[in-house]
C-alpha positions, 0 to 999 in steps of 0.5 A: 456545394449546391443541390440541383433541386435548390438551383431548380427551385430558385429559378422557378417562375414563382421565385423569379431569381437569377442563377449565379455564375457559380450555380450555372457552373455547378449545374454544367459540371454536373451534366458533364460528370453525370451527377445531374439526372436527365429529369433535373436537366429537363426541369431546369430547362423548363423553368428557364424557358417558361420565364422568357 
C-alpha cells in the first residue's frame, strides 16, 4: 500500500525517481475511487510535467 504523498515526493524533480507500474496503478485507482484529492492529482501532474 502506498500513500499519495510518498508517490508525489518520489517523483519530485529534486529526487528524480521514476514511478513504478504499481505506483502509477495505485494513483489511477485512487483517482477513480475518489481517495486521491484534486490537490494531490495537481501536485503529481505538476511534478511530472516540470521534469520533462
